mmJSON file of the N, C-alpha and C atoms, coordinates in Angstrom:
{"data_MODEL":{"atom_site":{
"group_PDB":["ATOM","ATOM","ATOM","ATOM","ATOM","ATOM","ATOM","ATOM","ATOM","ATOM","ATOM","ATOM","ATOM","ATOM","ATOM","ATOM","ATOM","ATOM","ATOM","ATOM","ATOM","ATOM","ATOM","ATOM","ATOM","ATOM","ATOM","ATOM","ATOM","ATOM","ATOM","ATOM","ATOM","ATOM","ATOM","ATOM","ATOM","ATOM","ATOM","ATOM","ATOM","ATOM","ATOM","ATOM","ATOM","ATOM","ATOM","ATOM","ATOM","ATOM","ATOM","ATOM","ATOM","ATOM","ATOM","ATOM","ATOM","ATOM","ATOM","ATOM","ATOM","ATOM","ATOM","ATOM","ATOM","ATOM","ATOM","ATOM","ATOM","ATOM","ATOM","ATOM","ATOM","ATOM","ATOM","ATOM","ATOM","ATOM","ATOM","ATOM","ATOM","ATOM","ATOM","ATOM","ATOM","ATOM","ATOM","ATOM","ATOM","ATOM","ATOM","ATOM","ATOM","ATOM","ATOM","ATOM","ATOM","ATOM","ATOM","ATOM","ATOM","ATOM","ATOM","ATOM","ATOM","ATOM","ATOM","ATOM","ATOM","ATOM","ATOM","ATOM","ATOM","ATOM","ATOM","ATOM","ATOM","ATOM","ATOM","ATOM","ATOM","ATOM","ATOM","ATOM","ATOM","ATOM","ATOM","ATOM","ATOM","ATOM","ATOM","ATOM","ATOM","ATOM","ATOM","ATOM","ATOM","ATOM","ATOM","ATOM","ATOM","ATOM","ATOM","ATOM","ATOM","ATOM","ATOM","ATOM","ATOM","ATOM","ATOM","ATOM","ATOM","ATOM","ATOM","ATOM","ATOM","ATOM","ATOM","ATOM","ATOM","ATOM","ATOM","ATOM","ATOM","ATOM","ATOM","ATOM","ATOM","ATOM","ATOM","ATOM","ATOM","ATOM","ATOM","ATOM","ATOM","ATOM","ATOM","ATOM","ATOM","ATOM","ATOM","ATOM","ATOM","ATOM","ATOM","ATOM","ATOM","ATOM","ATOM","ATOM","ATOM","ATOM","ATOM","ATOM","ATOM","ATOM","ATOM","ATOM","ATOM","ATOM","ATOM","ATOM","ATOM","ATOM","ATOM"],
"id":[1,2,3,4,5,6,7,8,9,10,11,12,13,14,15,16,17,18,19,20,21,22,23,24,25,26,27,28,29,30,31,32,33,34,35,36,37,38,39,40,41,42,43,44,45,46,47,48,49,50,51,52,53,54,55,56,57,58,59,60,61,62,63,64,65,66,67,68,69,70,71,72,73,74,75,76,77,78,79,80,81,82,83,84,85,86,87,88,89,90,91,92,93,94,95,96,97,98,99,100,101,102,103,104,105,106,107,108,109,110,111,112,113,114,115,116,117,118,119,120,121,122,123,124,125,126,127,128,129,130,131,132,133,134,135,136,137,138,139,140,141,142,143,144,145,146,147,148,149,150,151,152,153,154,155,156,157,158,159,160,161,162,163,164,165,166,167,168,169,170,171,172,173,174,175,176,177,178,179,180,181,182,183,184,185,186,187,188,189,190,191,192,193,194,195,196,197,198,199,200,201,202,203,204,205,206,207],
"type_symbol":["N","C","C","N","C","C","N","C","C","N","C","C","N","C","C","N","C","C","N","C","C","N","C","C","N","C","C","N","C","C","N","C","C","N","C","C","N","C","C","N","C","C","N","C","C","N","C","C","N","C","C","N","C","C","N","C","C","N","C","C","N","C","C","N","C","C","N","C","C","N","C","C","N","C","C","N","C","C","N","C","C","N","C","C","N","C","C","N","C","C","N","C","C","N","C","C","N","C","C","N","C","C","N","C","C","N","C","C","N","C","C","N","C","C","N","C","C","N","C","C","N","C","C","N","C","C","N","C","C","N","C","C","N","C","C","N","C","C","N","C","C","N","C","C","N","C","C","N","C","C","N","C","C","N","C","C","N","C","C","N","C","C","N","C","C","N","C","C","N","C","C","N","C","C","N","C","C","N","C","C","N","C","C","N","C","C","N","C","C","N","C","C","N","C","C","N","C","C","N","C","C","N","C","C","N","C","C"],
"label_atom_id":["N","CA","C","N","CA","C","N","CA","C","N","CA","C","N","CA","C","N","CA","C","N","CA","C","N","CA","C","N","CA","C","N","CA","C","N","CA","C","N","CA","C","N","CA","C","N","CA","C","N","CA","C","N","CA","C","N","CA","C","N","CA","C","N","CA","C","N","CA","C","N","CA","C","N","CA","C","N","CA","C","N","CA","C","N","CA","C","N","CA","C","N","CA","C","N","CA","C","N","CA","C","N","CA","C","N","CA","C","N","CA","C","N","CA","C","N","CA","C","N","CA","C","N","CA","C","N","CA","C","N","CA","C","N","CA","C","N","CA","C","N","CA","C","N","CA","C","N","CA","C","N","CA","C","N","CA","C","N","CA","C","N","CA","C","N","CA","C","N","CA","C","N","CA","C","N","CA","C","N","CA","C","N","CA","C","N","CA","C","N","CA","C","N","CA","C","N","CA","C","N","CA","C","N","CA","C","N","CA","C","N","CA","C","N","CA","C","N","CA","C","N","CA","C","N","CA","C","N","CA","C","N","CA","C","N","CA","C","N","CA","C"],
"label_alt_id":[null,null,null,null,null,null,null,null,null,null,null,null,null,null,null,null,null,null,null,null,null,null,null,null,null,null,null,null,null,null,null,null,null,null,null,null,null,null,null,null,null,null,null,null,null,null,null,null,null,null,null,null,null,null,null,null,null,null,null,null,null,null,null,null,null,null,null,null,null,null,null,null,null,null,null,null,null,null,null,null,null,null,null,null,null,null,null,null,null,null,null,null,null,null,null,null,null,null,null,null,null,null,null,null,null,null,null,null,null,null,null,null,null,null,null,null,null,null,null,null,null,null,null,null,null,null,null,null,null,null,null,null,null,null,null,null,null,null,null,null,null,null,null,null,null,null,null,null,null,null,null,null,null,null,null,null,null,null,null,null,null,null,null,null,null,null,null,null,null,null,null,null,null,null,null,null,null,null,null,null,null,null,null,null,null,null,null,null,null,null,null,null,null,null,null,null,null,null,null,null,null,null,null,null,null,null,null],
"label_comp_id":["UNK","UNK","UNK","UNK","UNK","UNK","UNK","UNK","UNK","UNK","UNK","UNK","UNK","UNK","UNK","UNK","UNK","UNK","UNK","UNK","UNK","UNK","UNK","UNK","UNK","UNK","UNK","UNK","UNK","UNK","UNK","UNK","UNK","UNK","UNK","UNK","UNK","UNK","UNK","UNK","UNK","UNK","UNK","UNK","UNK","UNK","UNK","UNK","UNK","UNK","UNK","UNK","UNK","UNK","UNK","UNK","UNK","UNK","UNK","UNK","UNK","UNK","UNK","UNK","UNK","UNK","UNK","UNK","UNK","UNK","UNK","UNK","UNK","UNK","UNK","UNK","UNK","UNK","UNK","UNK","UNK","UNK","UNK","UNK","UNK","UNK","UNK","UNK","UNK","UNK","UNK","UNK","UNK","UNK","UNK","UNK","UNK","UNK","UNK","UNK","UNK","UNK","UNK","UNK","UNK","UNK","UNK","UNK","UNK","UNK","UNK","UNK","UNK","UNK","UNK","UNK","UNK","UNK","UNK","UNK","UNK","UNK","UNK","UNK","UNK","UNK","UNK","UNK","UNK","UNK","UNK","UNK","UNK","UNK","UNK","UNK","UNK","UNK","UNK","UNK","UNK","UNK","UNK","UNK","UNK","UNK","UNK","UNK","UNK","UNK","UNK","UNK","UNK","UNK","UNK","UNK","UNK","UNK","UNK","UNK","UNK","UNK","UNK","UNK","UNK","UNK","UNK","UNK","UNK","UNK","UNK","UNK","UNK","UNK","UNK","UNK","UNK","UNK","UNK","UNK","UNK","UNK","UNK","UNK","UNK","UNK","UNK","UNK","UNK","UNK","UNK","UNK","UNK","UNK","UNK","UNK","UNK","UNK","UNK","UNK","UNK","UNK","UNK","UNK","UNK","UNK","UNK"],
"label_asym_id":["A","A","A","A","A","A","A","A","A","A","A","A","A","A","A","A","A","A","A","A","A","A","A","A","A","A","A","A","A","A","A","A","A","A","A","A","A","A","A","A","A","A","A","A","A","A","A","A","A","A","A","A","A","A","A","A","A","A","A","A","A","A","A","A","A","A","A","A","A","A","A","A","A","A","A","A","A","A","A","A","A","A","A","A","A","A","A","A","A","A","A","A","A","A","A","A","A","A","A","A","A","A","A","A","A","A","A","A","A","A","A","A","A","A","A","A","A","A","A","A","A","A","A","A","A","A","A","A","A","A","A","A","A","A","A","A","A","A","A","A","A","A","A","A","A","A","A","A","A","A","A","A","A","A","A","A","A","A","A","A","A","A","A","A","A","A","A","A","A","A","A","A","A","A","A","A","A","A","A","A","A","A","A","A","A","A","A","A","A","A","A","A","A","A","A","A","A","A","A","A","A","A","A","A","A","A","A"],
"label_entity_id":["1","1","1","1","1","1","1","1","1","1","1","1","1","1","1","1","1","1","1","1","1","1","1","1","1","1","1","1","1","1","1","1","1","1","1","1","1","1","1","1","1","1","1","1","1","1","1","1","1","1","1","1","1","1","1","1","1","1","1","1","1","1","1","1","1","1","1","1","1","1","1","1","1","1","1","1","1","1","1","1","1","1","1","1","1","1","1","1","1","1","1","1","1","1","1","1","1","1","1","1","1","1","1","1","1","1","1","1","1","1","1","1","1","1","1","1","1","1","1","1","1","1","1","1","1","1","1","1","1","1","1","1","1","1","1","1","1","1","1","1","1","1","1","1","1","1","1","1","1","1","1","1","1","1","1","1","1","1","1","1","1","1","1","1","1","1","1","1","1","1","1","1","1","1","1","1","1","1","1","1","1","1","1","1","1","1","1","1","1","1","1","1","1","1","1","1","1","1","1","1","1","1","1","1","1","1","1"],
"label_seq_id":[1,1,1,2,2,2,3,3,3,4,4,4,5,5,5,6,6,6,7,7,7,8,8,8,9,9,9,10,10,10,11,11,11,12,12,12,13,13,13,14,14,14,15,15,15,16,16,16,17,17,17,18,18,18,19,19,19,20,20,20,21,21,21,22,22,22,23,23,23,24,24,24,25,25,25,26,26,26,27,27,27,28,28,28,29,29,29,30,30,30,31,31,31,32,32,32,33,33,33,34,34,34,35,35,35,36,36,36,37,37,37,38,38,38,39,39,39,40,40,40,41,41,41,42,42,42,43,43,43,44,44,44,45,45,45,46,46,46,47,47,47,48,48,48,49,49,49,50,50,50,51,51,51,52,52,52,53,53,53,54,54,54,55,55,55,56,56,56,57,57,57,58,58,58,59,59,59,60,60,60,61,61,61,62,62,62,63,63,63,64,64,64,65,65,65,66,66,66,67,67,67,68,68,68,69,69,69],
"pdbx_PDB_ins_code":[null,null,null,null,null,null,null,null,null,null,null,null,null,null,null,null,null,null,null,null,null,null,null,null,null,null,null,null,null,null,null,null,null,null,null,null,null,null,null,null,null,null,null,null,null,null,null,null,null,null,null,null,null,null,null,null,null,null,null,null,null,null,null,null,null,null,null,null,null,null,null,null,null,null,null,null,null,null,null,null,null,null,null,null,null,null,null,null,null,null,null,null,null,null,null,null,null,null,null,null,null,null,null,null,null,null,null,null,null,null,null,null,null,null,null,null,null,null,null,null,null,null,null,null,null,null,null,null,null,null,null,null,null,null,null,null,null,null,null,null,null,null,null,null,null,null,null,null,null,null,null,null,null,null,null,null,null,null,null,null,null,null,null,null,null,null,null,null,null,null,null,null,null,null,null,null,null,null,null,null,null,null,null,null,null,null,null,null,null,null,null,null,null,null,null,null,null,null,null,null,null,null,null,null,null,null,null],
"Cartn_x":[-139.703,-140.894,-140.63,-141.247,-141.018,-142.364,-142.436,-143.856,-143.457,-144.223,-144.096,-145.266,-144.782,-145.792,-145.775,-146.821,-147.025,-147.508,-146.669,-146.88,-147.269,-148.133,-148.568,-147.952,-147.593,-147.23,-145.543,-144.885,-143.358,-142.909,-142.063,-141.739,-140.206,-139.303,-138.016,-137.171,-135.897,-135.086,-135.401,-135.73,-136.096,-137.298,-138.206,-139.552,-139.018,-138.042,-137.592,-137.016,-136.062,-135.392,-136.499,-137.401,-138.58,-139.276,-139.726,-140.451,-139.617,-138.355,-137.458,-137.325,-137.063,-136.84,-138.061,-139.208,-140.516,-140.748,-140.474,-140.571,-139.533,-138.38,-137.241,-137.464,-138.328,-138.719,-139.465,-140.128,-141.152,-140.44,-140.671,-140.163,-140.516,-139.461,-139.594,-139.214,-138.783,-138.388,-136.857,-136.377,-134.968,-134.248,-134.997,-134.421,-135.474,-135.226,-136.249,-135.622,-136.142,-135.594,-136.677,-136.605,-137.678,-137.326,-138.131,-137.877,-138.65,-138.123,-138.932,-139.63,-139.176,-139.763,-140.867,-140.784,-141.976,-142.972,-142.487,-143.295,-143.682,-142.607,-142.815,-141.712,-142.053,-141.065,-141.019,-139.854,-139.683,-139.065,-139.859,-139.446,-139.223,-138.053,-137.761,-138.112,-138.827,-139.262,-138.657,-138.3,-137.708,-138.86,-140.033,-141.199,-142.399,-143.559,-144.846,-145.104,-145.57,-145.897,-147.185,-148.215,-149.59,-149.407,-150.196,-150.259,-150.556,-151.532,-151.905,-150.793,-149.735,-148.521,-147.833,-147.67,-147.085,-147.931,-149.273,-150.215,-149.883,-150.036,-149.88,-148.487,-147.399,-146.084,-145.937,-146.547,-146.274,-147.158,-148.422,-149.301,-148.645,-148.047,-147.571,-146.254,-145.722,-144.565,-145.026,-146.371,-146.992,-147.32,-147.27,-147.654,-148.881,-149.142,-150.356,-150.155,-150.502,-150.39,-151.407,-150.974,-151.928,-152.376,-151.433,-151.78,-150.414,-150.634,-149.548,-149.84,-148.671,-148.643,-147.782],
"Cartn_y":[54.092,53.426,52.136,51.774,50.3,49.726,48.496,47.769,46.483,46.092,44.863,43.919,42.781,41.695,40.496,40.327,39.131,37.919,36.714,35.671,34.378,33.786,32.394,31.205,30.171,28.895,28.87,29.695,29.627,28.728,27.74,26.876,26.554,27.011,26.698,27.843,27.633,28.67,28.523,27.322,27.311,28.071,28.08,29.051,30.526,30.884,32.23,32.609,31.762,32.133,32.11,31.366,31.201,32.553,33.055,34.243,35.567,35.418,36.674,36.851,35.589,35.635,36.153,35.662,36.065,37.701,38.106,39.58,40.338,39.925,40.623,40.815,39.885,39.857,41.033,41.715,42.74,43.973,44.703,45.997,46.922,47.648,48.679,48.272,47.07,46.423,46.65,47.433,47.651,46.489,46.208,45.088,44.372,43.073,42.355,41.654,41.454,40.783,40.067,38.622,37.803,37.344,37.479,37.057,35.769,34.526,33.382,33.206,33.718,33.627,34.481,35.637,36.657,36.396,35.613,35.285,36.625,37.642,38.802,39.252,39.791,40.283,41.724,42.304,43.785,44.249,45.022,45.284,46.726,47.097,48.536,48.753,49.921,50.101,51.386,51.324,52.519,53.326,52.814,53.325,52.526,53.207,52.605,51.397,50.418,48.959,48.608,48.191,47.872,46.602,46.699,45.393,44.259,44.262,43.187,42.347,43.298,42.58,41.601,42.141,41.242,40.031,40.17,39.058,38.11,38.467,37.553,36.801,37.649,37.027,35.942,36.316,35.33,34.132,34.382,33.271,32.383,32.867,32.054,31.298,31.696,31.073,29.955,29.967,28.907,29.187,30.478,30.94,31.981,32.432,33.325,34.546,35.636,37.057,37.084,37.317,37.547,39.003,39.905,41.259,42.095,43.197,44.289,45.564,46.013,47.281,48.143],
"Cartn_z":[-5.394,-4.762,-4.316,-3.14,-2.761,-2.528,-2.807,-2.457,-1.69,-0.849,-0.15,-0.54,-0.969,-1.563,-0.672,-0.07,0.765,0.001,0.089,-0.738,-0.016,-0.491,0.096,-0.688,-0.092,-0.745,-0.825,-0.376,-0.435,0.7,0.508,1.687,1.715,0.704,0.626,-0.147,-0.25,-1.048,-2.506,-3.036,-4.327,-4.723,-3.815,-3.991,-3.936,-3.135,-3.087,-4.409,-4.936,-6.088,-7.281,-7.313,-8.335,-8.235,-7.082,-6.92,-7.284,-6.811,-7.149,-8.667,-9.37,-10.902,-11.477,-11.027,-11.715,-11.629,-10.374,-10.141,-10.891,-10.984,-11.604,-13.121,-13.637,-15.123,-15.425,-14.509,-14.835,-14.929,-16.094,-16.371,-15.359,-14.95,-13.871,-12.468,-12.423,-11.061,-11.04,-10.079,-9.882,-9.022,-8.029,-7.218,-6.465,-6.062,-5.219,-4.204,-3.098,-1.9,-1.306,-1.276,-0.736,0.699,1.568,2.99,3.16,3.187,3.39,4.619,5.836,7.102,7.192,6.65,6.456,5.523,4.62,3.268,2.498,2.459,1.934,0.91,-0.206,-1.181,-1.08,-0.826,-0.844,-2.143,-2.958,-4.323,-4.551,-5.122,-5.377,-6.808,-7.169,-8.507,-9.03,-10.371,-11.084,-11.716,-11.813,-12.44,-11.816,-12.106,-11.556,-12.182,-11.419,-11.852,-11.245,-12.144,-11.519,-10.763,-9.65,-8.801,-9.573,-10.659,-11.389,-12.107,-12.339,-12.964,-12.011,-10.756,-9.718,-9.52,-9.382,-9.013,-10.258,-11.517,-12.658,-12.624,-12.368,-12.398,-11.316,-10.171,-9.051,-9.2,-9.778,-9.969,-10.937,-12.058,-13.151,-12.515,-11.494,-10.891,-9.914,-9.606,-8.915,-7.435,-7.172,-5.766,-5.859,-4.507,-4.549,-3.852,-4.31,-3.621,-2.531,-1.24,-0.24,-0.189,-0.296,-0.296,-0.841,-1.273,-1.738,-1.07,-0.377,0.327,-0.28],
"occupancy":[1.0,1.0,1.0,1.0,1.0,1.0,1.0,1.0,1.0,1.0,1.0,1.0,1.0,1.0,1.0,1.0,1.0,1.0,1.0,1.0,1.0,1.0,1.0,1.0,1.0,1.0,1.0,1.0,1.0,1.0,1.0,1.0,1.0,1.0,1.0,1.0,1.0,1.0,1.0,1.0,1.0,1.0,1.0,1.0,1.0,1.0,1.0,1.0,1.0,1.0,1.0,1.0,1.0,1.0,1.0,1.0,1.0,1.0,1.0,1.0,1.0,1.0,1.0,1.0,1.0,1.0,1.0,1.0,1.0,1.0,1.0,1.0,1.0,1.0,1.0,1.0,1.0,1.0,1.0,1.0,1.0,1.0,1.0,1.0,1.0,1.0,1.0,1.0,1.0,1.0,1.0,1.0,1.0,1.0,1.0,1.0,1.0,1.0,1.0,1.0,1.0,1.0,1.0,1.0,1.0,1.0,1.0,1.0,1.0,1.0,1.0,1.0,1.0,1.0,1.0,1.0,1.0,1.0,1.0,1.0,1.0,1.0,1.0,1.0,1.0,1.0,1.0,1.0,1.0,1.0,1.0,1.0,1.0,1.0,1.0,1.0,1.0,1.0,1.0,1.0,1.0,1.0,1.0,1.0,1.0,1.0,1.0,1.0,1.0,1.0,1.0,1.0,1.0,1.0,1.0,1.0,1.0,1.0,1.0,1.0,1.0,1.0,1.0,1.0,1.0,1.0,1.0,1.0,1.0,1.0,1.0,1.0,1.0,1.0,1.0,1.0,1.0,1.0,1.0,1.0,1.0,1.0,1.0,1.0,1.0,1.0,1.0,1.0,1.0,1.0,1.0,1.0,1.0,1.0,1.0,1.0,1.0,1.0,1.0,1.0,1.0,1.0,1.0,1.0,1.0,1.0,1.0],
"B_iso_or_equiv":[0.0,0.0,0.0,0.0,0.0,0.0,0.0,0.0,0.0,0.0,0.0,0.0,0.0,0.0,0.0,0.0,0.0,0.0,0.0,0.0,0.0,0.0,0.0,0.0,0.0,0.0,0.0,0.0,0.0,0.0,0.0,0.0,0.0,0.0,0.0,0.0,0.0,0.0,0.0,0.0,0.0,0.0,0.0,0.0,0.0,0.0,0.0,0.0,0.0,0.0,0.0,0.0,0.0,0.0,0.0,0.0,0.0,0.0,0.0,0.0,0.0,0.0,0.0,0.0,0.0,0.0,0.0,0.0,0.0,0.0,0.0,0.0,0.0,0.0,0.0,0.0,0.0,0.0,0.0,0.0,0.0,0.0,0.0,0.0,0.0,0.0,0.0,0.0,0.0,0.0,0.0,0.0,0.0,0.0,0.0,0.0,0.0,0.0,0.0,0.0,0.0,0.0,0.0,0.0,0.0,0.0,0.0,0.0,0.0,0.0,0.0,0.0,0.0,0.0,0.0,0.0,0.0,0.0,0.0,0.0,0.0,0.0,0.0,0.0,0.0,0.0,0.0,0.0,0.0,0.0,0.0,0.0,0.0,0.0,0.0,0.0,0.0,0.0,0.0,0.0,0.0,0.0,0.0,0.0,0.0,0.0,0.0,0.0,0.0,0.0,0.0,0.0,0.0,0.0,0.0,0.0,0.0,0.0,0.0,0.0,0.0,0.0,0.0,0.0,0.0,0.0,0.0,0.0,0.0,0.0,0.0,0.0,0.0,0.0,0.0,0.0,0.0,0.0,0.0,0.0,0.0,0.0,0.0,0.0,0.0,0.0,0.0,0.0,0.0,0.0,0.0,0.0,0.0,0.0,0.0,0.0,0.0,0.0,0.0,0.0,0.0,0.0,0.0,0.0,0.0,0.0,0.0],
"pdbx_formal_charge":[null,null,null,null,null,null,null,null,null,null,null,null,null,null,null,null,null,null,null,null,null,null,null,null,null,null,null,null,null,null,null,null,null,null,null,null,null,null,null,null,null,null,null,null,null,null,null,null,null,null,null,null,null,null,null,null,null,null,null,null,null,null,null,null,null,null,null,null,null,null,null,null,null,null,null,null,null,null,null,null,null,null,null,null,null,null,null,null,null,null,null,null,null,null,null,null,null,null,null,null,null,null,null,null,null,null,null,null,null,null,null,null,null,null,null,null,null,null,null,null,null,null,null,null,null,null,null,null,null,null,null,null,null,null,null,null,null,null,null,null,null,null,null,null,null,null,null,null,null,null,null,null,null,null,null,null,null,null,null,null,null,null,null,null,null,null,null,null,null,null,null,null,null,null,null,null,null,null,null,null,null,null,null,null,null,null,null,null,null,null,null,null,null,null,null,null,null,null,null,null,null,null,null,null,null,null,null],
"auth_seq_id":[1,1,1,2,2,2,3,3,3,4,4,4,5,5,5,6,6,6,7,7,7,8,8,8,9,9,9,10,10,10,11,11,11,12,12,12,13,13,13,14,14,14,15,15,15,16,16,16,17,17,17,18,18,18,19,19,19,20,20,20,21,21,21,22,22,22,23,23,23,24,24,24,25,25,25,26,26,26,27,27,27,28,28,28,29,29,29,30,30,30,31,31,31,32,32,32,33,33,33,34,34,34,35,35,35,36,36,36,37,37,37,38,38,38,39,39,39,40,40,40,41,41,41,42,42,42,43,43,43,44,44,44,45,45,45,46,46,46,47,47,47,48,48,48,49,49,49,50,50,50,51,51,51,52,52,52,53,53,53,54,54,54,55,55,55,56,56,56,57,57,57,58,58,58,59,59,59,60,60,60,61,61,61,62,62,62,63,63,63,64,64,64,65,65,65,66,66,66,67,67,67,68,68,68,69,69,69],
"auth_comp_id":["UNK","UNK","UNK","UNK","UNK","UNK","UNK","UNK","UNK","UNK","UNK","UNK","UNK","UNK","UNK","UNK","UNK","UNK","UNK","UNK","UNK","UNK","UNK","UNK","UNK","UNK","UNK","UNK","UNK","UNK","UNK","UNK","UNK","UNK","UNK","UNK","UNK","UNK","UNK","UNK","UNK","UNK","UNK","UNK","UNK","UNK","UNK","UNK","UNK","UNK","UNK","UNK","UNK","UNK","UNK","UNK","UNK","UNK","UNK","UNK","UNK","UNK","UNK","UNK","UNK","UNK","UNK","UNK","UNK","UNK","UNK","UNK","UNK","UNK","UNK","UNK","UNK","UNK","UNK","UNK","UNK","UNK","UNK","UNK","UNK","UNK","UNK","UNK","UNK","UNK","UNK","UNK","UNK","UNK","UNK","UNK","UNK","UNK","UNK","UNK","UNK","UNK","UNK","UNK","UNK","UNK","UNK","UNK","UNK","UNK","UNK","UNK","UNK","UNK","UNK","UNK","UNK","UNK","UNK","UNK","UNK","UNK","UNK","UNK","UNK","UNK","UNK","UNK","UNK","UNK","UNK","UNK","UNK","UNK","UNK","UNK","UNK","UNK","UNK","UNK","UNK","UNK","UNK","UNK","UNK","UNK","UNK","UNK","UNK","UNK","UNK","UNK","UNK","UNK","UNK","UNK","UNK","UNK","UNK","UNK","UNK","UNK","UNK","UNK","UNK","UNK","UNK","UNK","UNK","UNK","UNK","UNK","UNK","UNK","UNK","UNK","UNK","UNK","UNK","UNK","UNK","UNK","UNK","UNK","UNK","UNK","UNK","UNK","UNK","UNK","UNK","UNK","UNK","UNK","UNK","UNK","UNK","UNK","UNK","UNK","UNK","UNK","UNK","UNK","UNK","UNK","UNK"],
"auth_asym_id":["A","A","A","A","A","A","A","A","A","A","A","A","A","A","A","A","A","A","A","A","A","A","A","A","A","A","A","A","A","A","A","A","A","A","A","A","A","A","A","A","A","A","A","A","A","A","A","A","A","A","A","A","A","A","A","A","A","A","A","A","A","A","A","A","A","A","A","A","A","A","A","A","A","A","A","A","A","A","A","A","A","A","A","A","A","A","A","A","A","A","A","A","A","A","A","A","A","A","A","A","A","A","A","A","A","A","A","A","A","A","A","A","A","A","A","A","A","A","A","A","A","A","A","A","A","A","A","A","A","A","A","A","A","A","A","A","A","A","A","A","A","A","A","A","A","A","A","A","A","A","A","A","A","A","A","A","A","A","A","A","A","A","A","A","A","A","A","A","A","A","A","A","A","A","A","A","A","A","A","A","A","A","A","A","A","A","A","A","A","A","A","A","A","A","A","A","A","A","A","A","A","A","A","A","A","A","A"],
"auth_atom_id":["N","CA","C","N","CA","C","N","CA","C","N","CA","C","N","CA","C","N","CA","C","N","CA","C","N","CA","C","N","CA","C","N","CA","C","N","CA","C","N","CA","C","N","CA","C","N","CA","C","N","CA","C","N","CA","C","N","CA","C","N","CA","C","N","CA","C","N","CA","C","N","CA","C","N","CA","C","N","CA","C","N","CA","C","N","CA","C","N","CA","C","N","CA","C","N","CA","C","N","CA","C","N","CA","C","N","CA","C","N","CA","C","N","CA","C","N","CA","C","N","CA","C","N","CA","C","N","CA","C","N","CA","C","N","CA","C","N","CA","C","N","CA","C","N","CA","C","N","CA","C","N","CA","C","N","CA","C","N","CA","C","N","CA","C","N","CA","C","N","CA","C","N","CA","C","N","CA","C","N","CA","C","N","CA","C","N","CA","C","N","CA","C","N","CA","C","N","CA","C","N","CA","C","N","CA","C","N","CA","C","N","CA","C","N","CA","C","N","CA","C","N","CA","C","N","CA","C","N","CA","C","N","CA","C","N","CA","C","N","CA","C"],
"pdbx_PDB_model_num":[1,1,1,1,1,1,1,1,1,1,1,1,1,1,1,1,1,1,1,1,1,1,1,1,1,1,1,1,1,1,1,1,1,1,1,1,1,1,1,1,1,1,1,1,1,1,1,1,1,1,1,1,1,1,1,1,1,1,1,1,1,1,1,1,1,1,1,1,1,1,1,1,1,1,1,1,1,1,1,1,1,1,1,1,1,1,1,1,1,1,1,1,1,1,1,1,1,1,1,1,1,1,1,1,1,1,1,1,1,1,1,1,1,1,1,1,1,1,1,1,1,1,1,1,1,1,1,1,1,1,1,1,1,1,1,1,1,1,1,1,1,1,1,1,1,1,1,1,1,1,1,1,1,1,1,1,1,1,1,1,1,1,1,1,1,1,1,1,1,1,1,1,1,1,1,1,1,1,1,1,1,1,1,1,1,1,1,1,1,1,1,1,1,1,1,1,1,1,1,1,1,1,1,1,1,1,1]
}}}
């Protein structure tokens, strides 16, 4: 399963690493790739993860989720 998470507030590579690390810490995340230009994280999951967990992790990292597909 793949999810795309659109994120507001990222401006640099430091932001990308911060968001990637916050998402990787969620149980069930197999891999994550953040595209700074598109402001989107592509997340591969090994099990179902509720959208609220992504919102909370990204919020804790200091960014805002615009939407999840």
